[in-house]
MARFIPA-25122 format. One line per 2 residues: their letters; for each residue x, y, z of N, C-alpha, C. Coordinates in steps of 0.001 Angstrom, whole numbers, plus 524288, in hexadecimal, padded with zeros to 5 digits. Each point is the difference from the previous one (the first is absolute). Layout:
a = X/Y/Z/X/Y/Z/X/Y/Z ~ ...
END
This chain:
mw = 922F5/A193F/80649/80036/7FA9E/801EB/7FA90/7FD7F/7FF87 ~ 7FBED/802CE/8016C/7FAB7/7FDD7/7FFC3/7FDDB/80189/7FA9D
ae = 7FCD3/7FC8E/7FDD0/7FDA2/8011C/7FAF4/7FB70/80392/800EF ~ 7FEF4/80326/7FBF0/7FB8A/80396/80035/7FBBB/7FD8C/7FCB6
as = 7FB3C/7FFFD/8020C/7FB9D/7FE15/7FD24/7FC0A/80474/7FF43 ~ 7FE23/8007F/7FB7B/7FC47/80442/7FF2B/7FA57/7FDD8/8005D
ss = 7FCD1/80342/80239/7FA7D/7FEB1/8003C/7FCEE/804E2/7FF41 ~ 7FAEF/7FF9D/7FFFD/7FCB6/804A6/7FF24/800BB/8040D/804A8
ag = 8018B/7FDF0/8046F/800B7/80371/8048D/8056A/80228/80013 ~ 80363/7FE7A/7FC6A/8054E/8022C/7FFEB/803F6/7FBC9/80099
ar = 804D6/80160/80080/80456/7FC40/8007D/80024/7FDEC/8059E ~ 8015B/7FB06/800AE/800C6/7FDB5/804FD/804BA/7FC74/7FFFE
ri = 80265/7FF3F/80469/8049E/7FCBC/80038/7FE97/7FA80/80101 ~ 802CC/7FC57/7FDA9/7FF0C/7FA82/800FF/8051D/7FDCA/80257
dp = 7FF81/7FDE0/8049A/80450/7FDA3/802BD/800F2/7FA6B/7FDB1 ~ 80458/7FF52/7FD24/8010C/7FACA/7FDA4/80057/7FBC0/80419
ta = 80210/80142/804A2/8006E/7FBEC/803EA/7FA90/7FE2F/801F2 ~ 7FCA4/803C7/800CF/7FAD9/7FEAC/801B3/7FCF7/7FCD3/7FBEA
al = 800B0/80148/7FB01/7FD88/7FD3F/7FBA9/8021C/7FA5F/7FFEC ~ 80512/7FF3D/800B0/80244/7FAC6/8000D/7FE1B/7FCD6/804CC
re = 7FF8F/80286/8046E/7FE02/7FD27/8049A/7FA6F/7FE40/7FF34 ~ 7FCD2/80347/7FD84/7FA9F/7FE9C/7FEEA/7FFB9/7FB58/7FC5B
ri = 80367/8002A/7FBE5/8002E/7FBD6/7FC3A/801C1/7FAC6/80270 ~ 803C4/80057/80369/80204/7FB67/802E4/7FBAB/7FDA7/80324
ei = 7FCE8/80366/802BE/7FBB7/7FE39/8033D/7FBF9/7FD2B/7FC91 ~ 7FEAF/80202/7FBA1/7FC34/7FD64/7FC58/80239/7FABB/7FE33
le = 804E2/7FFFF/7FE70/80248/7FB0D/7FE06/80079/7FBDD/80450 ~ 8013C/801A1/804CA/80033/7FC2F/8047E/7FA9B/7FDB0/800D3
ee = 7FBE1/8030C/7FFB8/7FAC9/7FDD2/800B8/7FE87/7FC6D/7FB7A ~ 8013E/80133/7FB25/7FEF4/7FCA0/7FB8F/802F8/7FAD2/800DC
nr = 804D6/80059/801A3/80353/7FB72/800FA/7FD8B/7FC9E/8043A ~ 7FDF9/80233/8043A/7FD88/7FD2C/80435/7FB4E/7FCFD/7FDF8
ql = 7FCC2/802A7/7FCC4/7FB36/7FD95/7FE07/80191/7FB7F/7FC35 ~ 8040A/800A7/7FCE1/8018E/7FBDD/7FC71/801EB/7FB31/8030D
re = 8033A/8010B/80432/801C5/7FBA4/8035D/7FB7E/7FD1D/8025A ~ 7FC24/802C2/801C3/7FB42/7FD9B/80237/7FD57/7FC79/7FBFA
ll = 7FFDB/801AF/7FB1A/7FD8C/7FCBF/7FBBF/8031E/7FB15/7FF13 ~ 8051A/80098/80019/8038A/7FB74/7FF1E/7FF5C/7FBD0/80462
vp = 8000C/801C0/804AF/7FF81/7FC48/80449/7FC48/80240/80406 ~ 7FB19/7FF09/7FFA9/7FC51/80228/803C1/800D0/7FDB9/80583
kl = 7FEBA/802D7/803E6/8008C/7FE29/80550/7FAEC/7FD19/80166 ~ 80022/7FAE2/7FFAA/7FB9E/7FCD0/80158/8006D/7FDC4/80561
tf = 7FBC1/7FF21/80269/7FFE0/7FDA6/80534/7FE14/7FA8C/7FFD7 ~ 80330/7FC2E/80125/7FE7E/7FA73/7FFD3/7FE76/7FE5A/80571
pa = 7FCF7/7FBA8/80030/7FE2F/7FDF6/80524/804B4/7FEE1/803D8 ~ 7FEE8/80182/804C0/8040D/7FF39/80424/8016B/7FA37/8009B
ew = 7FC1F/7FC87/7FF27/8010E/7FA7C/800AD/803FD/7FDDC/7FBF8 ~ 80109/802DB/7FBF5/80401/7FE7C/7FC31/80591/800F8/80227
kl = 8003B/80345/8040D/80505/80115/802CB/8045F/801B5/7FC48 ~ 7FEB2/803BE/7FC99/803F6/80206/7FC3E/802EF/80472/802A6
dp = 8054E/7FFEC/7FF43/802F8/80490/801C8/7FF7A/80452/7FBD3 ~ 801C4/804D0/80145/7FF44/8044E/7FC69/80234/7FEFD/7FA8E
ge = 80491/7FD75/7FFB7/8027C/7FEF9/7FAEC/7FCF4/7FC01/7FCF4 ~ 7FDFA/7FC17/80288/7FC99/7FC2C/7FD58/7FB0B/8027C/7FDE5
sr = 7FDD9/8037F/8031F/7FB49/802E0/7FE42/80121/80351/7FB41 ~ 80472/80290/7FFEB/8017C/80323/7FB5A/800AE/7FC95/7FB27
vl = 80282/7FB7E/800B0/800A7/7FC72/7FB9B/7FADC/7FDFE/7FDEB ~ 7FC9A/7FE59/803AD/7FAD5/7FDF7/7FE4A/7FCD4/8044B/7FD87
sa = 80064/804D7/80229/7FD51/8045B/7FD96/801D8/800E0/7FA4C ~ 8050F/7FFB5/7FF33/8024C/800D5/7FACF/7FE0D/7FB9B/7FC63
ly = 80002/7FB4A/801CC/7FE1E/7FB9D/7FCD1/7FA5D/800BA/7FE88 ~ 7FCD7/80182/803CF/7FA6B/800B1/7FF12/7FF22/804A1/7FC4A
aa = 802CC/80441/800A9/7FF46/8049B/7FC8B/801D4/7FF0A/7FA81 ~ 80398/7FC59/7FF29/8024F/7FF0F/7FAC5/7FC06/7FE48/7FC44
rg = 7FBFA/7FD47/80155/7FBFF/7FDEC/7FC5F/8028A/7FCD9/7FB91 ~ 8041B/7FD55/8016F/802CB/7FCD7/7FC3A/80513/7FEA1/8027E
vc = 8043F/80056/7FCE0/80519/7FEB6/8021E/8027D/804A4/80286 ~ 8020C/7FF09/80499/802D7/80409/80303/805EA/7FEC7/7FFA1
dm = 802E7/80399/7FE10/80584/7FEF2/7FF31/80340/80190/804B3 ~ 80502/7FE96/7FFB9/803C3/8014D/80454/80023/805F4/8014A
pr = 800A1/8035A/7FBF7/8005B/80590/80169/7FB1E/801F9/80322 ~ 7FB78/7FE01/7FEA6/7FB36/801BD/802B4/80024/7FE11/805AA
ll = 801AF/7FB27/800DC/80041/7FE17/80550/80448/802BA/8033A ~ 80451/80123/7FD7D/8042D/8030E/802AB/7FDF0/80561/80148
ya = 7FD1D/8024C/7FCA4/7FDB4/804ED/800D1/7FC25/7FFD2/804BF ~ 7FCC1/7FBE6/80026/7FC5E/7FF5E/8044C/802D7/7FFA5/8052D
lt = 80444/7FD3F/80020/802CD/7FF18/804E8/8032D/804FB/80169 ~ 801A9/80328/7FC5F/8032B/80470/800E2/7FCE5/804E4/80169
ym = 7FCC2/801B7/7FC20/7FD85/804F6/8007B/7FAFD/80001/802E4 ~ 7FD32/7FBB8/8001A/7FAF8/7FFE8/8029C/80074/7FF9B/805DF
rg = 804B5/7FF67/80202/80074/7FFC3/805BC/8012C/80556/80226 ~ 7FFE6/80405/7FC6B/80090/8056D/801D3/80578/8020B/8002F
gr = 80372/7FD2F/7FDD4/8057E/801CC/80000/80365/7FD88/7FC03 ~ 804B9/801B0/80001/803B7/7FD95/7FC45/8054D/7FED6/802B4
qt = 7FF6F/7FDE1/804CA/8049B/7FF1C/80331/803B8/7FC09/7FD62 ~ 7FDD7/7FB65/7FED7/8034D/7FBEC/7FD8A/7FD01/7FDA5/7FB8A
ep = 802BF/7FEED/7FBE5/7FDA4/7FDA2/7FB40/7FFBC/7FA2E/80108 ~ 7FB7A/7FD7D/7FF84/7FFC7/7FA7F/8003A/8026B/7FD89/7FB56
vr = 801E0/7FB3A/80073/80241/7FD32/7FBC2/7FC61/7FB8C/7FE8A ~ 80162/7FD59/7FBD6/7FCC2/7FB9D/7FDFE/7FEDF/7FBFA/80440
tt = 803F5/7FEC7/80300/7FF1B/7FBE7/80411/7FBC9/801DD/803FD ~ 7FFD6/8051A/80110/7FBCC/801DF/8035F/7FA9F/7FEC3/7FDE6
vd = 7FF57/800EA/7FACA/7FAF9/7FEEA/7FD76/7FF0C/7FA10/8002A ~ 803D1/7FCD5/7FED6/7FF92/7FA81/80018/7FE2A/7FDF6/80554
ir = 8026F/80222/80431/7FE90/7FE6C/80554/7FA7B/8019B/80102 ~ 7FE8B/804D1/7FED7/7FAB3/801EA/800F6/7FC09/7FC8B/7FD1F
lc = 80109/7FEAA/7FB17/7FC7D/7FC8D/7FD20/7FF7E/7FA8A/8026F ~ 80463/7FE08/801C7/7FFDB/7FAD5/8029D/7FCB9/7FFED/804C6
kl = 8009F/803F5/80374/7FD34/80077/804BE/7FA2D/8011F/7FEE2 ~ 7FF03/80338/7FC1F/7FA8A/8016C/7FE72/7FD34/7FB06/7FE03
rr = 8028F/7FCE8/7FCD4/7FDB4/7FB23/7FE11/7FE7E/7FC61/8047D ~ 8039F/7FF85/803C8/7FF14/7FCA5/80461/7FB4D/801D0/80356
kl = 7FFB9/80527/800E2/7FBA4/80219/8031E/7FAD2/7FFEE/7FD42 ~ 80002/80049/7FAC0/7FB0E/80082/7FD35/7FE0D/7FA78/7FE30
rp = 80345/7FBE5/80011/7FE58/7FAF4/7FE90/7FB46/7FDE5/8029C ~ 7FF3A/800CD/80540/7FB5F/7FE34/802B8/7FAF3/802A1/7FE05
ys = 80073/8043B/7FD5B/7FB7C/802F1/7FE16/7FF42/7FF1A/7FA1E ~ 802B2/7FC2C/7FDF2/7FFD9/7FE9E/7FA93/8017D/8045E/7FC2E
ie = 80378/80368/801C2/80212/80415/7FCA9/80546/7FE6B/7FDFB ~ 800C4/80012/7FB1D/804E0/7FE1A/7FD89/8027D/8046F/7FCC8
is = 80515/80022/80035/8031E/803AC/7FCE6/80315/7FCDF/7FC25 ~ 7FF0A/8010A/7FADA/802B0/7FD11/7FBE4/804EE/802EF/7FE54
ti = 8040D/7FCEA/7FECD/804B5/8020E/7FDE5/7FFF8/7FF54/7FA10 ~ 800CF/80439/7FD3F/80082/7FFC6/7FA4A/805D4/800FA/7FED2
rg = 802C6/7FB92/7FEEE/8059E/8003D/7FF71/801CC/80451/7FC52 ~ 803C2/802FF/801F4/8025B/80432/7FCB0/7FC7E/804D8/7FF83
vg = 7FB58/7FFF1/80237/7FC56/80454/7FF73/7FE85/80270/80530 ~ 7FE02/7FCB5/8039D/7FE77/801EA/80523/7FC58/7FC60/802A9
ws = 7FC5A/8022B/802F0/7FC58/7FCE6/802F3/7FA7E/801F7/7FF45 ~ 7FC18/7FCAE/8011D/7FAA2/8019D/7FF99/7FC83/7FCC0/803B6
lt = 7FBC3/80232/8011F/7FC1B/7FD14/8031A/7FCD9/7FCBE/7FC1A ~ 7FE8D/7FB38/8018F/7FC99/7FD08/7FC92/7FACD/80290/7FFDF
pe = 7FCE1/7FF13/7FBFD/7FAAF/80267/7FFB5/7FC89/7FEC8/804DD ~ 80095/7FB33/801D2/7FD09/7FE59/804B2/801DF/80307/804D1
sr = 80509/800D0/80058/8023B/802D3/8047F/7FE54/805E6/7FFF9 ~ 8001E/8021A/7FB52/7FE37/80583/7FF51/7FA49/80044/801CE
gi = 7FCB4/7FC60/7FE84/7FA98/7FFE8/8018E/7FF53/7FF9D/805C3 ~ 8032F/7FCC6/8028F/7FFA9/7FF69/805DF/80174/80547/80262
is = 80421/8024F/7FE51/801D3/8050A/80248/7FBF7/80432/7FF28 ~ 7FDB4/80038/7FB1B/7FBFF/803EB/7FF13/7FB68/7FF3F/80389
yv = 7FE5E/7FB36/800D3/7FBA1/7FED2/8035D/80113/801E0/80582 ~ 8048A/7FEA6/80205/801A1/80159/80551/80053/805F4/8009D
ld = 80233/802C0/7FC3E/80079/805BF/80044/7FA7D/8026A/7FF96 ~ 7FC9E/7FDFF/7FCC4/7FAA1/8021A/7FFAA/7FD10/7FF41/80517
ra = 8009A/7FB73/8026C/7FD43/7FEFF/804D4/80206/803A8/8045D ~ 8050E/800E4/80001/80232/80391/803F3/7FE26/80597/7FF39
he = 7FF91/80195/7FAF8/7FDFB/80513/7FEAF/7FA68/800AB/801A1 ~ 7FCE9/7FC20/7FF03/7FA77/8000B/8019F/7FF5B/8002D/805D6
ar = 8035C/7FD53/802BE/7FFCA/7FFF8/805B2/8015F/8055D/80250 ~ 803D7/8027F/7FD7C/80179/80552/801F8/7FBDE/803E4/7FE93
as = 7FD26/7FF36/7FBD5/7FBF7/803B9/7FE47/7FB29/7FFB9/8035C ~ 7FF1D/7FB77/80280/7FB28/7FF7C/80326/800CE/80177/8059F
END
């Protein structure tokens, strides 16, 4: 049942179940790191009053560095909340974007719609967010 592996010290048994568990552990960690690259967990100013879903959508838009499509926003709302209980639908994304636009308007942050493609932050908005995130990072570092 177990495979035999030869080495200079002699034959040893390899438990295939243990090898698979180890491989699964490695793949799960790689998957976690890739998810973090897709939608980093950014902390936005409290005065913006973003709920967790809005923060995830804004993080996805900011991380996209261009156009953010529907699958990426659905991913942000589903997997970045730490679970897979319910799959959000397009209307959930639309509602989050509408609320996000309303909350960010006073800070001159705009989200552009690219018909049939997705959404993006305007260059000016990306600059404002970068500035705010940099300032928050500097404040935490001092």
